[in-house]
N, C-alpha and C positions, 0 to 999 in steps of 0.2 A: 548763664545757669547756675542754678545751686543742686548740687549732686552730691548723692551718698552711694558710697559703693562698698555694698555687703560682701565680706571675702576680701578687702582689701589687701590683705597680706600674702596673697596666692599669686599665682603667675599673673593669670589675667587680672585680677583686681588691681595689682601693683602698676602694670601697664596702664590699665585704666587713669588710675589716678595720677600718674605721670603724664597721659596724653591730656586728662582734665587741665592740669596744672600748664602745659604747654600752650593752651588753647585760650586760657584768661578765665577759665571757670572757678569757683568755690566749689571745694568738694571736700566731703568728710570720710573717711574710712573705718572699718571694722575688723576685727580679727577676732578668733575663736580660741586657738591654742596656739598659736604662732604671732608673739609682740612683735609691732612692727610703728617705729618712730612715726608718732603721729594718728594711729589708730585705736579704736576704743572696743573693748571686748563685749561682743555680742552673743548669747545662744540663739541661732537661728530658730531651735524649736520651742523659744521661749517667746511665744506668741504677743504675751502682755509687755515683755521687755523690747520686741520690734515694734508694736506700737506706740511705746513711750519713746522709743528713739526718731522714729519718722515723723510725728508730732513736734518733737522739740527741734528737728532740725528742718523740718516742714519743706523738702526738696522739691525741684522740680521733676528730676528724674531719679529712680534708684537703679543701679545696676545691681543685679542679683547675681553673684557669680558664686556664692558659696554653697557648696554640694559634699553630699559623701561621692567621690569619684573611684572609690578603689572597688572594681569590679567585681572581685573573688569576695572581697567582704561583705559586699551587697547582698552577695547569693548567700552568705551563711548568716546575716543578719537583718531580711528583709523588712523589719519593723523599723531599723535604725533608719534603713534608708528610705523608706516611706514619712517618716520624719522630717527628715532632712532635704529630700530631692522633692516633695510633694507637699507636705503641709506647711513646711517653712515658707516655701514661695508662695502658697496660699495666704498665709499671716501676713508676708511683705505686700502682696498686692491689696489684700483687705485694708491696710494700713494706709496704701497710697490712694487708693481711692477715696480714704475719707478728708484727704488734705488736697486731691486733685493733681495729686504725682502721678508720672508715668513710670511703667515699670519695664526695665530692661531684663530679660531671663534668659541664662546662657544654657543652651541645651546640648546635644549631641547626635552624632549619625548613631549610635546604639540603638534609637529608635526604629532602625531598620532591621530587615534579619539578616541583609548580608548577600542575599541571591542575585542581586543585579544592579549592585552601585557601579560608579556615583551617583547618588540621588537628587532628584529637584524637589522642591516645594510642592509639587502635587502629586508626588509619588505618596503611596498609602503606607504610615507605617506599622511596625510589625516587630516589634522587640523580642528578643531572643531569652534575654537574662533581665533580674530584678532590676539591676541598673537601667538598664534600658526602658524597662516599663516605668519605673518610680520617675526617669525623667520626663516621658510623656505624659505620664499624669500630672506633674508639675506645671508641664505646659499648659494642659487643660485648665488646670485651676486659677492659673493666673488669666487666662481669658476667660473665663467665666466670673471673675472677681468682679467685674464692672469698670476696673482701673483700665487706664490707657496702656494696651500691652504691647511689645515689642519682644517677639521671642526670635532668638538668635541661636542657630544650631551650628556647629562647627566641630572639628574632628582634630587629633594629631596635633595639638599646640605645641610649638617648641620656641624657645628663644630665652634671652637674658633674662636670668631669673634670681633673686638674692638668694633663695632656699636652695636653689640650683637642684632642683630634683626631678625635671623631667628627663624624657628618653635619652637628648642629645648629652644631658651632662654625666647621663649614667654610662652612658656609651663612652664619653671620654675618660672619666675615673678608670672602667673595667679596662680599657686599652692601655693607657699609660701606665696602669699596674700589672700589665703583661696576662692579663685575665681571658679567658675564652668566654663570648658572650654568644648565647642561643636566640637568635633573633626569625620568626615565622618568616619562611617566603612565599606564605599562601593569605596572608592577611593585607588588602590593598585599600589604603585610606587616601585621601588629600592633605596632608600634612599643611598646618596653618602656623603662620610666623606670628608672634604675640601681638607685636607693635602692629601689624596689618590689621588684627582682629578689633585691637582697642581703637585705634584711628577709624576703622568702619563703624563700629560699633557708634562711637560717639556722633560722628558725622549722621548717622540716620536717626539719631536721637535729636540733634542739632536741628535738623529740618521736620521735627514733629512726626517721622515715620510709625507707624502700627503695623503690627500683622506680622506674617512669619517669614523670614529671610535665612538664607543662606550663606555663611560667611565662612571661606577655606581658601586652602593654597590652590593652586592652579595646576599642581602635578598630582596625575593619581598614579601611586606605586605601592608595593607591597613594602613591609617593614625592613625587611632585610636590604631590597634594593635603597631604601632610604638610609638605613646604617650605612652601606656601603660609600655613598654620597657624602655623609657627614665624614666618614673615616677621611676622605679625599681632600675635603674642605678643613679638617683638624689636623691634617697629617698624622693619621692614625695608621696602626699595621691593620690592614684588610682579613689576614690571614685569621686573626682572632676571632671574626666575626662570622660565625657558623649557621647557614640558611637551615631550618627545620620547619616539619609541620606543626601548625597549631595543637593539633589533636596529640603530637607525642609530648608536648608541657604538661599535659594532664592538670588544665587549670579548672577551677571551681565551675566558673560560669562560661556558657559558651559564647564565642565572638563572632560578630557578622564577618565574614571573610572577604566578600566584595562589596565592601562600605566605601565611604568616600561622600563628596557633597559636589553636587553641580553648582556654580555660581554665575550663570548667565542672568539670570533674573537680577542679583544685585549688582554686578559688574554695571548694567545700564544706565542706574542711577547714581553710583558713586565715583567722587572724584580721588577719593583715598585708592592707591594701587593694592593688589593682592597679589603678593609675588610667587612664582615659581619656587618649588624647592631649594635647587642651587642658587636661587638670588638670596631667599630667605635665611639659608645656612650661612651664607657670607656675610650678611648684615649681622648675624648673632655672634659669629666670629670676630667680627669688627667691635660688636659691642661690648664683648666681653676682655678685649683684648689687654693685657696688663693687668687685670683683675686676678684677686684668689679665690675666686667663685667655684671654681673646678677643686674640688679637695677630694 
C-alpha cells in the first residue's frame, strides 16, 4: 500500500505511520505546526496544496487525522472549525477521487448528544457543539465526494505520543508535581488505546472496507474512574484526583455526558484486538517506560 497520513505528527497520525512501517507499507506524512522527522508541512485549509500533494504522492489510501480538536476553541471560532473539520476533509476527498484513492476520515463520538450512549453506527447523530457539528459535516462531505470513503469514529484516545499531550500524560505530570486535578465524574466514554486504533484502521483499509465503523476501547467508564485507573497503573497519588461535575467546570462548549461507542460491528470483522482500559493503560506504561516523554 502507498499511504498518505495527513496529520502525521499528531497522536493518531504518528501511530498510523508506525503501524504502516511495521506492516511493510510505503507511507508519507504531513504536519502543520509541529515538525516531525520525515513529514512535510501541509495546511489542510489550502485546497490547492492538498490537491498538489495528493497528485504528487498518488496514494492508495489517505488517512486524514488532521482536525481542530480543541472543543472550546471550536465553539469560539466556528469558521475556523468549519475550515479544518469540514472543508479540509472535503478537499482531501475530492483530490483522492481524482487519483482513485480511498479516504479514511477519523471522527468522534461528539457527533452524538450523550443522552443514551455508548452509541452504535445505527444511532442517529445529534451534536451539541460546534466541534461535533463540524466533524459530522466532515463525515458527510467525504461520503458525498465520490471517493472510496471509510469513516472511523473513535473517542478518548490515549497512548504513547511523542508530543505527550493526551489526558494520561497531563494526569501524570500534574500528579507527579503534587498538583490537584479536577476530573468530571459524569462524562462517560470508551477510552481508546492509540495503537489499537491505528492497527484496526489499517486493517480495515487493507481489506478495502468502506462505510462507517466505530473503533474504540472495550470499557465504558467516566473520566474520573479512568483517571483513578491510570493512577493505579502509573503509581500516582489518587487523592490528588478530585471528582467534579462537568457543569462546575464552566466550559464554553457542552459535552456529551453519556457518550462512548459500541464496537460490536467492527469486532466481528477485525483480527486486531481492541483492549479494555486496564490493558490499554498497562500497554502505554510499558511503551513509555524509561523514556523522558512525561515532562
